[in-house]
N, C-alpha and C positions, 0 to 999 in steps of 0.2 A: 405455734403456738396461739395462746387465745389475745384476744387485741378488739378494742372498741375499734370499732369498722364503719367510717362515715360513704355515705352511698348516697347519688342525687334519684330522687324520682319524681317526675311531672315539676320541674325547681324547686322541688322540698328537698330540704338536706334528712336525710333518716340515719340515728346511730344505734347500733346493735354490736354487743360484744358477741364474739365468733370466733369460729377456729379458723388460721388462715398461713398459708407457708410465706413463711419471707423469701425474698431476691437471693439471686445467688451473689457473695461476695467477690468484690474484685479488688485489684491493686489496692493499697491503703484501705481498706476495710478492716473494721474491727465489729466482731458480733459481741454485742453486751447481754449477761441474762441482767433483766432488771428488776430491781427491790422496789423503788419506790419514784414515783411519779408525783405532778403536781399539778392543779388547777389553775389556770389562772383567766385574765379577763379575756384576752385574746384564743384560747382554749375554750370558752364559753363562745362566744361569737361565732367560732368556728363548730362546734359539736353541735348547736340551737340553727345554722343556716340563717342567723342574724345578720352577719356582718360577711363579708366576702373576702375572706381567707383564704379558701380552696376555692382553686379554681381547676383540679382534676382530681377522679375521683376514681376508685374508691380512695380513701385515705385513712390514716391512723393517726388520730391526733397526738397534741401533748408535748409541748414545747422544751419542754427539759426533764430530766430523770437522773437516778443514778443505781449505780450498779456495778456488776463484776465483770470483766473480759473471759468470754468462754471459746472465744478464736480470732487469733490477729493475722491480719497481711501486713501491717503495721510492725514494723521492727520494735515501734518506741513504746507498744504494751504486750502484753504477756498476759497468759490466760492464771487468772484469779485476780489479778490487781484490781482494786476499787478506780472509778472512773463516778464523773460527773459531766454531761451535757447540757448546755442551754443555748438557745438560741440555733443560727447556720439556717433557718427556714426550715429546719425538723419540726415535725408537726403542722406544718402549712405546703409545701413543697414537696419533703420527702417524709417515707411514714416514720410516726413519732412514738413519743416515751407512754402513751395508754398502752403499752401491750405486754408483753412475756419478755420477748428480746426484742431488741433493735440492730439491724446494721447501718453502721455509718462511717462516715469518713475519719482517720483519726486525730487530723488537724480538728475537726469538732469538740474531742474529749480533752478534759482538762483530770488530771491525777488525784484524784481524793484526798486533800491535805493531810498528814499527819496525824489524828487527834482529836478528828471530826466524822462523825458515824455517818453512814447511811443517807439515813431518816433526819439528821440532822440537816444535812447537807440538802434535802428536800423544803424543811420549814424554812428554807433562806431560799430555796430556787431561783428562779428568773426573776422574782420579784423581788429578792433580797441581793441578788446582784445589781439587780437594778438601780435600788436604793442607793448605795455603796458608792456605784457611779456617780449618780448624784452630789453626795457629801464628800467626794476627791474632786469634782468639779466645782463647790463651793469652798472646798479649802486649796484649792490649784489658783480659785478668783481672787481670795486674800480674805475672805471670809474666817474670821478666828472666832472662839467664844467670847471673847469678851466685846466684837464688833455690834451685839447687841443680840434680838430674837430672831430665831428664822423659823419663817411658818411653815408648816406642812399640808397642802391640801391633798383632799381623798384619804386623809389619813386613817380610815378605818379600814383600809384595803391592804392587799399584801407588800406592793411598795411602800405606800404611805406608811403602813405601822411600823414595819422595818427602819423606814426611815428616822422616825421618831426614834426607836429606841438607839439607833446608830448614835444622833445626834445629839442624843441624854447623854449615852455613856462617855462619850467625847468631851461633855461639860458644855454645850451650847443651851440655850434655855431654848425650848421649842412651845411654839404655839399650834395648835390642831384646830383644823379644821377641817369639819364632818356634815355628813346631813343627817346624821341618827343620833338623837338624843342615848339611846341605849348603847350606844358606844363608848361614853365618857368616860363613865369608871376605867373601862378596858383601856382609852389612851392615857388614861393618868398614870397608872399603871407601867403602862413602858415608859413613861416619863412626862409628857407631855404640861404644861405649867398655867397653861391657857388652853381656852376650848372654845372657838366659835364657828356659827350655824353656818353651812353653806348658803343660806335666803340672805346672809348678809352679804355675799359676793356678786352679788344678782347685776348690781349695776355698778357702774364708774365714771366717774369723769376722766379726761385727759392724765391731769396729777393731781393726788390729793395726799393728805397729811405724810409725812413718812414716817411709817413704821419699823418695817423689818430690813437686816440686813443682807436675810435672803430667804431664799424660796427654794422648794421641791415639788414641784406642781403635776399633779396625776393628772387633771382634770380638762385642763385646757378650754377654749372661747373664754367667756365671761370671767369666771375664775380667775383664769390666768392676766386676763386685761388688769382686775382689780389688784392683782398683786402687783405687776409692772408698777402700777401707778401711787401705791404706798411703799414702794421700795427704796429704803435709803439710798444717798448720796454714793457712788461709788459698790453699790450692790453687786449680786448676781441671783438671778434664777434660773437653777436647771431646771430643765422641762422636760417629762419624758412619755406622758400620758395624753390621751385625749377622750377618758369619760366621759364627759361634758359636751364633747363635739371636736371638731378639727378648725375651725372658725377663729380669731385673734380679732376680737372688735376694740382695737388700742392705735395711739397715735404713735408718731416718731418721740415726742414730749419725752418719755422716760430715758430716750436712749440719750438724746444728744443735751438735756437739758441737767438732769441728776447723773449722767454716766453709766448707766443700769446696765449690765449685761445679760442676753438671753441667751444661754448656755445649753443647745439641745442635746439630749442623752438618748445615744442609742444602744442597745443589749444585743442587738443582734451580731453583728459583725465586729467585733470588738477584739485585737489580734491577741494571739497565746499570750506573750508575755504579760500584757496588762490582766488577762483574765486569771492568770494564774498570782499577779499578785492583788488582785480584786476578792480573792478566794481566800487567800493569806492572813487579809486584814479582817473579813470578817470574822473567823476564826476567833479573830485574836482580840476581836473587838467586845463581840454578843455575847453579854451574860450568861450562864446557865439558863437563868430564870426565862431567856425570851424564849428558850427551845419548849418551856413548858405549859405557856401560857398561849403561844403562839399558832398554833394550830389544829384543824379539825379533822383527823381521819375519815375516809371512806373507803367505799371497795372501787372495782374498776366500772361493777353494774350501776353501781348507786350517780356516776358519772352525769350521763345524761339529765336527771333531775336536777344537780344542784347546781348544772351550768345555768341551768333555766333561772335558778335562786340569784347567781349572780349578775343577771342582767336586772334584778328585781331587786337589785340592793340591798340583796338579805345576806349575805356574805360576810364577816369580819374578820380579819387575819389572813391566815394561808390556809388552804387547803389541800392535804398530803392526800396523793391516791396509792394504796397498800397493795404492791404486782404481788412480792413472795416475799417468803423470810420469816 
C-alpha cells in the first residue's frame, strides 16, 4: 500500500510517501480500505518531529480515517461496511490513517452513521469528535443557552471552529478567541457573535469580572488561566488542548470561590457506546453549510508541507487528506 512513512535519522524525523506492506491480520483485526483521513495538530507534531508523539519508527501517522472494510476477523464488521476510526493511539503507537489501508482492532472502529458521507465524517474527524465531547461536557455541567455566553479559544482551528458551529446551532451565544484577524469573517459565518484577540488573554489575575457561562479551551496555559478567572459562578470550562502550552498558571480561587468546574476532555480512549452517541449527535446537529465551508482538501504527498503550516498557525478549519475514491 502507499503510505506516508515517518522514519528517524540522526534524531531528525523524515516524512516520505512510500510503498510498504501491512502486517498480518490477527484475531479481532479489521482491514480497512481508507477513503479519507485528516491532518490534526497531533499529526503535525508527529510529521515534523516537533513533538514527542512517535516513539517507535517506522510509523504511519494519521490519528483518524474513514473508509470501507476490506476483510474482517471481527464478527461485528463485514466486507464493504463503511467505518470511522478516531483515537486509540492509531497514528502514534499503531500505524494510522495517512495510508491506503489500515489494519486495526475492531474495538477501535465505529460504523459510519447512516446519512453521513465518508468525506463529511473526516471534515468532522477527531477535531469535531472532540468538540462534540466538549459541548456535551458543558451540557452535563448544566451550562444552557440561557446561562450566558460561551467562549471558545483557539477558535479558528479544527476543534475550535467545530465547537463554534455546534454551540451556535444549539442556540448558545458564542464568543471566539483567535490570534488571527484574517479568520474573523470565517468565525462569524460559523456563528460567533463576538471575536476577541488572543493577545487579550496573555495576562490574568486570580479572579476577574465574571463574563463566561462556560468555555471550550483548546489552548491551555495563560489563555486557560484567564478564561477560568472570568468564568461565572457555577460555570464550566471544558479543556481539551495545549496549543499554547501545557502549563496552567492559575490559583484555586475560581474553583473554591466561584464553584467553577474545570472538565478535562479526552478523545482517545472514549468507550464505544459514548463514541456512537457522539457521532449520532454530530450528524443531527451540524448543518450542511458546515461541510461546505470548513475544510481544505490535500493529497497524501502534500501532508508534510501542510503539517509545517499547522505549527506556523497558518491553518484554518479542518484539513482533509484524500486517499482514494
